N, C-alpha and C positions, 0 to 999 in steps of 0.2 A: 981362029980357034977351030979345032978339029970338028967336022960336021957330025961324026959319030958321037963325040962327047956331048955336043949340043943336043943331039937327039936323045941321049941317055938322060941328061938333066931335065929335058922337057917331059920325058916319060915319067920320071920320078915325081916332078911337081904335079903332073896330072893325076898320078896315083894318090898323092897326098891330098889334093883338092877333092878328089872323088871320095876318099875315105872320110874326110872331114864332113862332107855333105851327108854321107851315109850315117855317121855317128850322130850328127845333128838331127837327122830325120828319125833315127831310132830313139833318141832322147825325147823328141817331141811326141813320138808315138807312145812311148812309155808314160809320159806325163799325161797325155790324153786318156790313156788307159786307166791311170790312177783316178783322174777326175770323173771318168764314167762309172767308176766302181766305188764312189763315196758312200753309197748306201749298201751295207752288207746284205747278203742273201739270208732269208729265213727258211729253215727246213721244216716243213710240216711233218715229214717222216720222223725227224728227231723228236719233235714235240709230241707226236703220237706215242713214241716209245716211252717218253716221260709219263704220259697219261696211263699207259698200261702198267708201268712200274708202280705207280701209286696204288692202282687197283689190285696189284698182286699182294699188297699188304692186307687186303680185305677192307671191310668198312672202317672208316677213320673217325667215327663218332667219339667225342671226348670220353675218356675213361676206358676205352677198348684197347686191346693189344695192338691192333692195327694203327690206332692213333699214335701210340708211343713209337712204334717202329717207323712210321712215316715221318714223324717229327724229327727223329734222329737222322733219317735219310735226307730230308730237306736241308737241315742245318749243314750236314757234311757236304752236300752237293754245292750249296752256296759258298761254302768256305773254299772251294776250288776256284771260284770265279770272282767273288766280290772283294773289295778292298777292306771292308769291315762287315762282320756279321754279328748281330746281337739278338737277344730274345727278350720278350716281355711276358713273364709268367703272370697269370691271374686266375682267379677262381670263378668258374662258370656256375651260375645258379639257374636251374631249369626244371621243367616237368611238374607234374602234379600226381602224387605229393612231391614237394620240392626235393631236388637232388643237387649235389655239387660234384664238380669234376675239375681237375687241374687242366688248364689250357695254356697255350703259348703262341703269341704272335712272333713271327720270324722276320727280321729286318736285315736286308742286304743293301749296303751302301757302296756306290761306285763314285770315285773321285769326291770324297766327303769334304774336301777343302773348298769346293766350288759352291758359291751362294746361289747361282742360277740352277734350280733343280726341278726335275719332273718326278712325280710319284706314280708308280704303277703298282696295282694291287689286285688281289684275289683272295678268296677264302679257301682254306685247305681242309677244313673239317667236313664231315658228311652228316647227313640227317640220321638221328638215332631211331626213327620210326618211319616205315614206308606207309604213311597215313593216307596217301592218295592211291595206293595199290587197288586195282579192281577186285582182288581177292581179299575179303576181310581177314582171312587167316594169316595173311602176310603183313598186316598193318602194324604189328608190334615188332617187326624185324627191322634191323638197320639196313640202310641202302648202301650200295657199292659206290655210288656217286661218280661215275665216269665223266659225265657232263657237268653235274652239279657239284663242283668242287675241283675235280682233277683237271678239267679242260683248261681253266684259267691258269692254274699253277703250272701246267705243262708248257704253255706258251711263255710264261715268265721265266721258267728255268732255261729254256732255249735262248731267250733274249739275254739272260745273264751271261751265258756262254759267249754270245756275240759281243756284248759290251766288253767282256774280259779281253777279247782278241782285238777289238777295234774301239779305241777310246773316243766317245763323242765329245762335242764341244761343251755340253752341259752335264751337270751331275745328275745321277739317277738314283732314286731310292725304290727298291722293290720290297713290298711288305705283303706277307701272307698272313691273313687274319684267321684266328681260331675263333670258335664259339659263335659262328654266324648262324648256324642252321639248327638250333635246338629249341626254337621258340614254339609256343603253343598258342593257337588262335591268332589274334591280331595284336597281341601285346608287344609293343616295341621293346619293353624292358628285357624280354627273354631272347629276342633275336639280336643280331649284330653287336654282340657284347665285345668281341675282340676289337672291332674298329672304334667302338665307343671308348674303350680303354686307351687305345692308341691316340685318338684325338685329344683326350683329356691330358695326356702326358707328352704332347708334342711341344718341344721347346721352340722359342722364337727364331732361333738360328736354323732350325730344321724344316721350316715351312716351305713347301714347294710352290712354284709359280702356278702349277695346275696339277690335277691328278686324273688318272683314268683307271676305273675299276672294270675288270672283265669277269663275267660270271655266266656260266652256261653258254659258252661260245663254241662248243665242239659238235653241236648238232649237225648230222649229215645233211640236213635240209636247212641250212643256216639263213635266217632272216633277222637282221638287226634293225629295229625301229628306234626312233628317238624316244628316250625315257623322259617322262613329264617333269620330274624334279630336276633332272639335268638340264632340260630345255629352259625351265623357269629360272634357275639360279646360276647356271654356268653356260649360258647360251653361246658365248664366243668359243668355248672349248668344243661344244657340239658342232658348231659351224666349221671349225678348223678340221675336225675329224672327218666330217661328211664331205668336205671339199677335197681332202686328201684321198678319201676312198674313191671319189669320182675321178680324180686324176689318175689313180692306179687302176681304174676300170674294175673295181671290186663291186659287183652288183648285189652282194649280200646286204648292203646298207640301203635301207628304204627311207624315203624322204619325209615321212609323216611321223607324228607323235602317236604312240599307241599304248604304252604302259605307264603306270605310276607305281614305282617299286619302293618298298621298304628294304633297302639293301645297304651294303657297307659304305656307300658314298654319303649317306645321310648324315652321320656324325661329322664327317669331314666338311660337308656343306655348312653344317651348323657351327663349325669352328672357323668359318670364313675362308675355307679352301675351295676353289672352284674345281670340283671333282665330278666327273660324269660316269654314268653306268652304261657299259656296253653289254647288253644281255639279249638273248633270244628266249623269251618266255613262252613261246608256242612250242612246247616240248612235251609230247604225250607221255613220256616216261618219268616226268618230274615227280620226285618223292615216291617212286615205286621201286621194287626190287629189280626191275628191268632196265634201270639206268646203268648200262654196262658198256664196255668199250666198243662193241660191235654196232652200237647206235651212233657212234661218233666218227668223224671224218678227218683225216690228216689234211685234206684240202681246206676245210673250214678253219682248222688251227693255223694253217699256212696263211690264209687270207687275213686273219686277225693279226698274226705275228708280223706279216709283211707290212701291214698298215702301221703298226706301232713302231717298227724299226724305221720306217720312213719319217714318222713324226719325230722320233728321237734324233735322227741324224740330220734333219732339216731345221731343227730348232736352234735359234741363235741366242 
């Protein structure tokens, strides 16, 4: 056989072999890249924009113009991302003398056919009175609620967008409670009315494996301690969250129990759902007119969001 022909054949086979190795290597690299990016990134910048957008409506206390505008915005935004969006209207009774206002829980469901589900929740209404304001003249004014209301919602809106683009193995329910922040004194009947209504109307097929409530998590100086009711009644969930925070090197999570909160997780705990409260209650602008976006941090929102996204996408 001609030597030049043999040389040509050898060169062709070498090229094929080399190309095959290259393709195999590229495929392996692509697969490794996919595996290393199983946990989507959370944008604190995007979440902060959602926080500001809510505050642009003004105070969102039930019955106000801002409340109605924000409700419509939240529903419309969820409709862009969720597989199913529904509402739970109810009548809020509050104040002295007693007043009433129309309220709405907003429920966004992702992969509703899945029975293995996680519940994420926050309240979207704001306080009708700045009763903790240092200036007595401001104490009958509604608060803007950048941290107390908008921060938790902002994180959940960004998570909804992420879930829409990257389907997790488990089903997710995001619930925004209304009527959380209109209580007077220590009466539980006037606080947490939206979550109470939700818990009473939760069907047996809709019960999550566990729930996470986020409230007042936008503080620029974020410190999240273990909440006493969460620790007592849903300790495995608390341990799961704090372990993941340590793995992610999120130093905002502190190892000791500090608060006992009457918050939206209580009706869920009473209904037998292990739901914990992530809250930073050491916030000097709580229930004052100074609870504005400049007191909040995109980094704090990002740390909470990154943690929740890791919980969602690592859950089997």
